[in-house]
N, C-alpha and C positions, 0 to 999 in steps of 0.2 A: 491440427496445428502441431499438436505436438503430441505424440504417440507412445516413447518409449516410456516402461517402469519396470520398477523391479527394484530387490534389495540390492542389486549391483552395478545399477546406475547410477551415475553423477552427470551434472549439467555444471560447466563450464563455464567461468564467469564471462565471457565473450559469448556466450551462446545463451545464458542467461537474461545479458542486457539486450539480447537479439529479440528475446521473446517477451519482454517488459514493453520493448518498444514496438514491436508489432502490433499487441496489446493492444497499446494507447491509438495507435493509429485509426486498429480498426474502430474503436472508439466514435471516432467522428469527434468535432468539436464540442470542447468542455471548457463550461465558461465556470464553474462550479466546483471544486473537490474535496472531500475529507478522506484521506488519508487516516486508517485506523490497524497502525501495528500493534502488533500483541507487546503485554508488557516483558516485562524481566525473567519473567517465569519459562519464555523462551525465546534462552538467549540463544539457544543450539538452533534456532531455525532460521532460515534466508531470509526472514522478512524484513530486518534493518537494510541487508544491503538494498531489496527489492524497492523498499523506499525513499532511498538514498538515489537510485534510478528516476525513479517517479517522480522525485521531486529534480532531478537535474533536467530532467526533458521537457515538464513544466513551469518551473520558477519563466515567468516573467511571458507566457505564450498565455495562461489565461486568469479570469479577471481574479478569481479568489480562490487560494488554496490553503487551507489548513492541517496540519499533522496533531494528530492527538494520541498517546497512549492510551491502548483501549481501554484498561483500569480509570483513568482520567476520565474517559467521554464517560462511561459507566455511570460514575461519581456525579458528575455535571448533570447527565439526564436524570439521575435519580433524585437528586437534589431540588430538579426544574420539575419534576414533574410533582412530588410531596408541595411544592409552590404552588401549583395550578390548581390542583385539589378545593 
């Protein structure tokens, strides 16, 4: 699917969108999606633009979609695990 790599390689926004849409199309029918982008410590990553592209593509197309920052999700799961004991 994508085989270019290296320190001097960059992905243009349009190319990134094509790749995200290709992955979502290959995933088939989705009914529930949980998107866990990284927290603010990874602001330099392209996770948030990818999250926005996923949201745009799937909004209204699936039954349930939640987006939670990774640290929020870890905190909630941690609380849940302690509650279940």
